[in-house]
C-alpha positions in Angstrom: -9.4 43.1 54.5 -11.6 45.2 52.2 -15.1 46.3 53.3 -18.5 45.6 51.8 -19.1 45.9 48.1 -17.6 44.7 44.9 -14.0 43.5 45.4 -11.3 45.4 43.5 -8.3 44.2 41.5 -6.0 44.2 44.6 -8.4 42.0 46.6 -8.7 39.6 43.6 -4.9 39.3 43.5 -5.0 38.5 47.3 -7.6 35.9 46.7 -5.3 34.3 44.1 -2.4 34.4 46.6 -4.4 32.8 49.4 -6.0 30.0 47.3 -9.5 31.4 47.4 -9.1 31.4 43.7 -7.1 28.5 42.2 -5.6 28.3 38.7 -4.3 25.4 36.7 -2.1 27.7 34.7 -0.3 30.9 36.0 -2.4 34.1 35.7 -1.6 36.1 32.6 -1.1 39.9 32.1 -4.4 41.7 32.0 -6.4 38.8 33.4 -7.2 40.8 36.6 -9.5 43.6 35.7 -10.4 46.6 37.9 -13.5 44.8 39.4 -13.4 41.3 37.9 -11.3 38.4 36.9 -11.2 37.0 33.3 -11.9 33.3 33.2 -9.9 31.1 30.8 -10.9 28.1 28.7 -9.3 24.8 29.6 -7.9 22.1 27.4 -11.0 20.3 26.3 -14.7 20.8 25.6 -17.8 18.6 25.3 -20.5 19.0 22.7 -23.7 18.6 24.6 -27.2 18.0 23.3 -28.8 20.6 25.6 -28.0 23.4 28.1 -28.3 22.3 31.7 -27.7 23.2 35.3 -26.1 20.8 37.8 -28.8 21.2 40.4 -28.7 20.9 44.1 -26.5 18.1 45.4 -25.2 17.2 41.9 -21.8 17.9 40.2 -21.5 19.1 36.6 -19.3 16.1 35.8 -22.1 13.7 36.8 -24.7 15.6 34.7 -22.3 15.6 31.7 -22.7 11.8 31.5 -26.4 12.4 30.6 -25.8 15.2 28.0 -22.4 14.9 26.4 -22.1 13.8 22.8 -18.4 13.8 22.1 -15.2 15.3 23.6 -13.1 17.9 21.7 -9.4 18.6 22.3 -8.8 22.4 22.2 -5.0 22.2 22.5 -4.4 22.9 18.8 -7.5 25.0 18.3 -11.0 23.7 17.6 -14.1 25.1 15.9 -17.3 25.6 18.0 -20.1 25.5 15.4 -22.9 28.0 15.2 -26.1 26.6 16.7 -24.4 24.0 18.9 -23.9 23.9 22.7 -20.6 23.2 24.4 -19.3 22.7 27.9 -15.7 23.7 28.7 -13.9 23.3 32.1 -12.2 26.6 33.0 -8.7 27.0 34.3 -10.0 28.8 37.4 -11.7 27.2 40.4 -13.0 28.7 43.7 -12.8 28.2 47.4 -14.8 31.3 48.4 -15.0 32.6 52.0 -18.4 32.3 53.7 -19.2 36.0 53.2 -18.2 36.3 49.5 -20.4 35.5 46.6 -19.8 36.0 42.8 -21.5 36.7 39.6 -20.2 35.9 36.1 -20.9 37.5 32.7 -19.6 37.4 29.1 -16.8 39.8 28.2 -17.7 42.7 25.9 -16.1 41.2 22.8 -17.8 37.9 23.5 -21.2 39.5 23.6 -20.6 41.6 20.5 -20.0 38.4 18.5 -23.3 36.9 19.7 -21.3 34.2 21.4 -23.7 33.2 24.1 -21.8 32.0 27.2 -22.7 31.4 30.8 -20.8 30.1 33.9 -22.1 27.1 35.8 -20.9 25.4 39.0 -21.4 22.2 40.9 -24.8 22.2 42.7 -25.7 25.4 40.8 -29.4 26.2 40.4 -28.8 29.5 38.5 -26.5 30.4 35.6 -23.8 33.0 36.3 -24.6 33.2 40.0 -22.2 31.6 42.6 -23.2 31.3 46.2 -21.3 32.5 49.2 -18.7 30.0 50.3 -18.7 27.9 47.0 -15.8 25.5 46.7 -15.3 23.7 43.4 -14.7 24.0 39.6 -16.1 26.4 37.1 -17.4 25.6 33.6 -18.4 27.7 30.7 -21.4 26.8 28.6 -20.8 28.2 25.1 -23.3 28.5 22.3 -22.3 30.5 19.2 -25.4 32.1 17.8 -24.4 34.1 14.7 -20.8 33.0 13.8 -18.8 29.8 14.2 -15.6 30.5 16.2 -12.1 29.0 16.5 -11.1 28.7 20.2 -7.9 27.6 22.1 -7.0 27.0 25.7 -6.5 30.2 27.7 -9.0 32.3 25.7 -11.0 34.6 27.9 -14.7 34.6 27.1 -16.2 35.1 30.6 -15.4 37.2 33.6 -16.3 36.9 37.2 -17.0 39.6 39.8 -16.8 39.1 43.6 -18.8 40.9 46.2 -19.1 41.0 50.0 -22.4 42.1 51.5 -24.8 44.5 50.0 -23.4 46.5 47.1 -26.2 48.0 45.0 -26.8 51.7 45.3 -30.3 52.8 46.1 -32.1 55.2 43.8 -31.5 57.9 46.3 -27.8 57.2 46.5 -27.7 57.1 42.7 -29.4 60.4 42.3 -27.1 62.0 44.8 -24.1 60.7 43.0 -25.4 61.9 39.7 -26.0 65.4 41.2 -22.5 65.4 42.4 -20.5 64.1 39.4 -23.0 63.6 36.5 -23.3 59.9 35.7 -25.0 60.5 32.4 -25.2 63.4 30.0 -28.6 65.1 30.2 -31.4 64.2 32.6 -30.9 61.0 34.6 -33.8 58.5 34.5 -33.4 56.7 37.8 -35.7 53.8 38.7 -34.1 50.6 39.9 -30.9 51.9 38.3 -29.9 54.4 35.7 -32.1 54.1 32.7 -30.8 54.4 29.1 -32.3 54.6 25.7 -31.4 53.6 22.1 -29.8 56.0 19.7 -31.2 55.7 16.1 -29.7 59.0 14.9 -27.7 58.2 11.7 -24.0 58.8 11.5 -22.5 60.7 8.6 -22.6 57.4 6.6 -26.2 57.0 7.5 -25.6 53.9 9.7 -27.4 53.5 13.0 -26.3 49.9 13.7 -25.3 46.5 12.3 -27.1 43.2 11.8 -25.3 39.9 11.7 -25.4 38.2 8.3 -26.8 34.6 8.4 -24.2 32.8 6.4 -20.6 33.8 7.1 -17.1 32.4 7.5 -15.3 31.4 10.7 -13.9 33.9 13.3 -10.6 33.1 15.0 -10.9 34.7 18.4 -7.2 35.4 18.5 -7.2 37.7 15.5 -7.7 41.4 16.4 -8.5 44.2 13.9 -8.5 41.5 11.2 -11.9 40.8 9.6 -13.7 42.9 7.1 -17.0 43.9 8.7 -18.8 43.7 5.4 -18.3 39.9 5.3 -20.1 39.4 8.6 -22.4 42.4 9.1 -24.9 44.4 7.1 -25.4 48.0 8.0 -28.7 49.1 9.4 -29.9 52.5 8.2 -33.0 54.7 8.9 -34.1 58.2 8.3 -37.3 57.9 10.3 -35.8 57.3 13.7 -37.3 53.8 13.7 -36.1 50.3 12.8 -38.1 47.0 12.7 -36.3 44.2 14.6 -36.7 40.8 13.0 -37.3 37.8 15.3 -34.1 35.8 15.8 -31.8 38.4 14.2 -28.9 39.9 16.1 -28.1 43.6 16.1 -25.4 45.9 17.4 -26.8 49.3 18.4 -25.7 52.0 20.8 -27.2 53.9 23.7 -28.2 57.6 23.3 -26.6 58.4 26.6 -22.9 58.7 27.4 -22.4 57.0 30.8 -19.8 57.4 33.5 -18.7 54.8 36.0 -16.6 56.6 38.7 -13.7 54.8 40.4 -15.6 54.1 43.6 -18.4 52.2 41.7 -18.9 49.3 39.3 -22.1 48.7 37.2 -23.9 46.0 35.4 -26.3 46.4 32.5 -29.6 44.8 33.2 -32.1 44.0 30.4 -35.2 46.1 30.5 -38.5 44.5 31.6 -40.4 42.6 29.0 -43.3 45.0 29.2 -41.4 47.5 27.0 -40.9 44.9 24.2 -40.0 41.3 23.6 -36.3 41.8 23.0 -33.0 41.6 25.0 -30.4 44.4 24.9 -27.3 42.8 26.3 -25.3 39.6 26.7 -22.2 41.2 28.2 -23.1 43.5 31.1 -20.1 44.4 33.3 -19.0 48.1 33.4 -15.7 48.6 35.2 -14.7 51.5 37.5 -13.3 54.2 35.2 -15.5 53.4 32.2 -16.3 56.8 30.6 -14.4 58.5 33.5 -12.6 61.7 32.3 -9.5 61.1 34.4 -9.2 57.7 32.8 -9.5 59.0 29.2 -13.3 58.4 28.9 -15.2 61.7 29.1 -18.4 59.7 29.0 -18.8 56.5 26.9 -21.9 55.1 25.3 -23.1 51.6 26.0 -23.1 49.2 23.0 -26.4 47.2 22.9 -26.4 43.6 21.8 -30.0 43.2 20.7 -32.0 40.1 19.9 -35.7 40.3 19.2 -38.1 37.5 20.3 -41.5 36.2 19.3 -42.6 38.9 16.8 -41.2 41.8 14.8 -40.8 44.9 16.9 -40.6 48.6 16.0 -37.8 50.2 17.9 -38.0 54.0 18.1 -35.2 56.5 18.7 -35.0 57.4 22.3 -37.0 54.4 23.5 -36.0 53.2 26.9 -34.3 49.8 26.6 -32.3 49.0 29.7 -30.8 50.2 32.9 -27.4 50.3 34.6 -27.3 49.0 38.2 -24.5 50.7 40.1 -22.7 49.0 43.0 -20.3 50.3 45.6 -16.7 49.1 45.3 -15.4 47.7 48.6 -12.3 49.8 47.8 -11.1 51.9 44.8 -9.2 49.6 42.4 -5.5 49.9 41.9 -6.2 50.0 38.2 -9.0 51.8 36.4 -10.6 50.9 33.0 -8.9 52.9 30.3 -6.2 54.4 32.4 -3.9 51.5 33.2 -5.1 48.7 30.9 -5.4 48.0 27.2 -9.1 48.9 27.2 -10.6 48.4 23.8 -13.9 50.3 24.3 -13.0 53.4 26.4 -14.8 56.5 25.0 -16.7 54.3 22.5 -19.6 54.9 20.3 -21.2 52.5 17.9 -18.5 49.8 17.7 -18.2 46.2 16.6 -16.0 43.8 18.5 -12.2 44.2 18.4 -11.9 41.4 15.9 -13.1 43.6 13.1 -11.4 46.4 11.3 -12.7 49.9 12.2 -15.5 51.2 10.1 
């Protein structure tokens, strides 16, 4: 049995073997990540008229009777329309031990497409948070924000991380780890996690980021390195170190800092407090052990920021603090590390769109 902390790939494999995680279809290659399990879409979806939680004492299936509009067969592929909300049963279900809880999040490529997705459970009172000892099905709520998408059963839009006991590193532990192995290039800003800021220094082509175009074609999520970015994104440029975020617009930016997640840790990107600005800087927040780790081919990797501004236009300045990484202890070092043993799309990354687009 592993100790306290985030459960590694080998522990997740054991959970599958012992029925603590059940699957309706056999697990596929690459589904078990260093510190998480990818979750797969099932065979059908429902268009719903509103996002909802099951609530204490209630099953999602019972709540669906109040919210569903029509059922969609995904078996031959189906389009999820921009601006609509869908509920999809997942191929994975849980029978967690009494001392293990879980948290879910969108995968990196999902977040970079502005494909808003959250995991919900029976009797759930929070999105993406699964109580210790939960036994029951999992569902994905999906709401495409910028682009309509073509989906099929088995597609992996969400991921789930399991933990036993207290896992978060204190600021003192985080500082000691940084002093030992350097978690970030330059001075570390440590306060409730490792702070990071936005980089608005232009590349050679003058670009500091990308903004999603409002009227685009469909994206088939199975097509990798396929789409011309110019058909979906407009470049963001500045020579002043400042950009104005438009309310409701979606941006891809990058952190100024190159971060490092050592093998004995995992991390999650947390949005910064609203007091620094009415915007959100991530929709996909898991960082696996080995991300940016030199021995796994990383040598530091910058965090891609998925930014949406709310309420009013906001002036974002180069070097402005926008978020923090919360580091957690692994219960055990994973058998596989991000970048070293997996087909990791974003190891050593800078400013980068999702894997569906041709490199720019």
